[in-house]
N, C-alpha and C positions, 0 to 999 in steps of 0.2 A: 320106123318112127315109133312103134309101139314101145320098144325098149327104153329109148330116152324118156318117153312120157312116164314109164314106170319108175325110172330113177329119179325123175323130178318129183314124182309123188312121194317116194320113199324119203327123199331129201326134205320135202316139206313137212312130212310127219315127224322127222327127227328134230327139225328146227322147232316145231310147235311143241314137242315134248319138253324140249330144254326150256322153253318160255314158260310153260305151265308149272314146272317143278319149282322154281324159285318163287313163283306167286304163292304156291301152296305152302311152302315153308314160311314166307313172310306172314301168312295168315296164322300159322300156328305160333309164331314168336310172341305175339301179345298174350296169348294164353299162357305160355310159359312164364312170362314176366309177371303175370298176375298172381303166381303162386305165393309171393311174400306176404299177400294180404292176411292170411291166417296168422302169420307171425306178429304182425302189428296188432291184430285183434287180441293176441294173448297178452299184450301189455296192459290191457284194460284192468284186469283183476289185480295186477300189481299196484296200479294207481288206487284202486280201491282199498287195497290192504294199507297203503300209506295214509289214506284218508281216514280209516278205521282206527289207525294207531294214534292219530292226533289226540282224540278225547282221552285215551287211556293215559297218554303222557301228561295231559292237563290235569287229570285226576290225581295222578301221582304227586305232581308238584303241588297241588292244593292240600293234600294230606300231609306233606312234609313242609309246607309253607315256605318254600323256597323260591318259588317262581311266580307267585301271585301277589296281588296288592296286599293280601292279609299280613304277610311278613316279608319285608324286602331283604332281610338278613339271611345269609346262609350259615345257619348254625354249625359251628364247628370248623368253618372254613379257615379261621385264623387270619382273614384278610381285613385289614382296616378300610372302612368306608368313609368317604367324605361328603361333605355337603349338609351336615347337620348343624343345628344352631342350639345354643344353650343360654338359659337364664337361671335365675335362682329365685325362690319365694320364702317368706317366712323371715325368721330371725337370721342375722348373718352367720352366726355359729349354731344355728337350730337344725331341726329335723324337718323343715317345711311345714306341714300342719298336720294336726291330728285328724283322723277320719280318712278322707280320701275315697276315691272311686274303686278301690280294691278291697276296703274293709278291714285293713290291718290295724286301724285306730292308733293308740299310743304305743303299739308295738315297734313302729317306725323309729322310735328314739331310744330303744333299748337293744340289747343283743338278742340275735346276731345282726340285726339290721344297722344298729350303731349310727343312725341318722344318715347313712350312705345311700340315700334313695333318690328317685326322680319321678316325676309325673311325665309319662310318655305321650307323644302325639298319637294321633288315631291308629296309624299303622303299627305302632309299637304297643299300644294299649290293647288293641284287637278286641273291643267289646268286653274286656275284662280277662279273656283267656291269656293275655300277655302279662298278667299280674304275676310277680315273682320272678320273671326272667332277669338275668344278670347281663350287664353290659360293661365293657372296658370304654373309658372315655379319656381323651386327651386333647390338649390345644397347644398350638404353636403360634397363633396369629396376634397374641398380646405379649408385651414385653414381660408380664408377670407370669406367663405360662411356663411351667416347668418342662413340658413335653413328655412328662412321665404319666402312665395311665393310672386311672383311679377306677375302681369297680363300684357300680351303682346298681340298685334293684328297682325295677318298675314297681311302684306301690300306688299310683294314682294316675288319673288321666289329665294331660296338660289342656287347660281351657283355652278356647279360641283355635284359630287355624295356624298355619305355619307362616313364618316371616318370609318375605321375598327372597327367593333363591334357595330356600331350604328344601330338603328332602325328608327330614325328621327333626323333631325338637325334643329336647330334654329340659324340662323345668326342674331343676335340681333344688335340693335343700342348700341352705347356706353352707353347711358342713361339706357336702359333696362338691360344691363349686370351689371352695377353698382348697380342697385336696388336689386340684390340678395346678395350683400355683407353686412358685418357688417359695422356699422358706422365707416366712416374714412378709410375703407380698399377697396374702390371701384377700386382704381388704381391697387392694388395688385392682385385683382380677374381678372380684365382685362388683367393683364400680365400672367396669368395662362395658356395660350394656350387654347386648346380644353377641355372644362369642360364636365363631365358627369353630367346630370341633370335629375330630375324627372319632369313630366308635366302631365297636365289633361286638358281636354276641359271644359270651364266654360261659362255661359251666359254672353254676353256683356252688360254693363250698362253705358249708356251715359247720365248721369243725366241732365235734362233740355234741351236736344238736340233732335231735330226731324230728321227724315230722310231727305237727301239732294239729289237733282238731278242735276248734272252738265252736261249740254249739250256739246257735243264735238264740237271742232272748225270746223270740217268738215261737220257737220250736215246741212241738207238743207230740204225744203219741201217734197222732194222725198226719203230722206234717213235720218232717225232719229237714233242718236247714243248718249247714256247717261250713265254717270258714277253714280252708286248709292252707297251712303255711309251712315255710322252712324246707321245701323240697330241694335236695342236692341236685346237681347236674342241670337238667333242662330249667328247673325252677318253676315252670308253669305246666298246666295239665290240660289235656284235650278231652279226657273222659273219666268219670268216676262212677264206679257201680257199688251197690250195697247188698250185703247177704244178711238176712235176719237169722236169728237163732233158730237152728234145727231145720232151716229150709233147704240148704245145699244149692240154692239158686241165686244167681247174681241179677240183681235188677238195676238197669241204668238209672242214674240220677240225672236231673237236668241242670244245666248251668244256669244259675240264678242271676247273680251280677257280681262283678269283681272276681274275687277268689272264693266265692261261696257257691255251693251246690245243694240242691234240694230234692227230696222225694216226697211226694204226696199222691198216693195211688188210691185214695178213697177208703182206705181200711187202716185199722190200727196196726202199727209196726211192732214186731217183737224183738226186743233187744236181749242179749248184746248184739252189737253190729260188727262185721267185718267190712272193710272198705278196700276196694281195688282201684288203684290209680294208674291211669295210662298218661304218660308225659307227653310233651309236644312231639317228641321224636319217635314215639310208639313204645317206649319202655314200660313194662308193667311191674308194679310192686303192690303186694298184699299186705295190709295191716290187719291181722287177726285180733278180735276183741278190741278193736279201736275205740268203741263206745260202749261202756259198761252197761249192765242190765238197769241200773237205777241212775242212769244219766240225768243231768239237771240242765235246763236252759241257761245260757250265759257262762257255762263252765268250760275251761280248756282241758282236754285230755291228750297227754303227750305219748306218742307211740314208742315202740322200741326198735323202729325201722327207719331206714331212709335209703335212698338211692346210692349204691356204691360207687 
């Protein structure tokens, strides 16, 4: 009887060992499956990297004015944009009005502007930094529209807000409005009220004309204020720096209003001045000796340079 008991005990031990072994394995499995946790934890830095990249992208867009409300037009894209409205002001065949919020005054009616100008809505005018930018405009919504583009320069700010349904507004001179019409139908087009037009930003081309600097009437040796006009290519500026005679240092000027820039750092400025211009797209141009040693308020000085 002892032997059967021994065999029974051995058999019970074998069965017990088989039962314990799977239980031990099933307890280890959850620990093994828990290993992917560090992998998911590694994804967190990637998410942070994307989060950090967003402000950089926004900053770049702001600098190039292509993706923020300051400039809704992608310069140089060549793409026609719709949703803009157009009206005209001043005489039917005139240059709009003298003065304006850019400071060009009577220059709007002479070469190279030749009355082909427009007052831009807020996003086109951009607080004055849009002064000088060029746009092609065309219309097809009126029977008098030719469908052919005409080029206008922003020389003023359009008063009031946008008309219903507009994204931009061009308040043109009578001459510019008529330039979008079929031959002999300019008056009919101007009588059409608010027109819906297409527009796109284009490079400015003032053939044979270099950049001009008109010193403000209120300028003096301690306060220098200058209007800058006729810049080729972008047509508008994002920064201007001044270098005094013998200094070798560029001092940033402040945007004053319209197309004017000023420098008043609390001391007498030593002429002649060199001016360094940075265009809307970041192109830099230096006009050496742009302002002579004996400059006078109210006088215009024409440089020997322009953007190629």
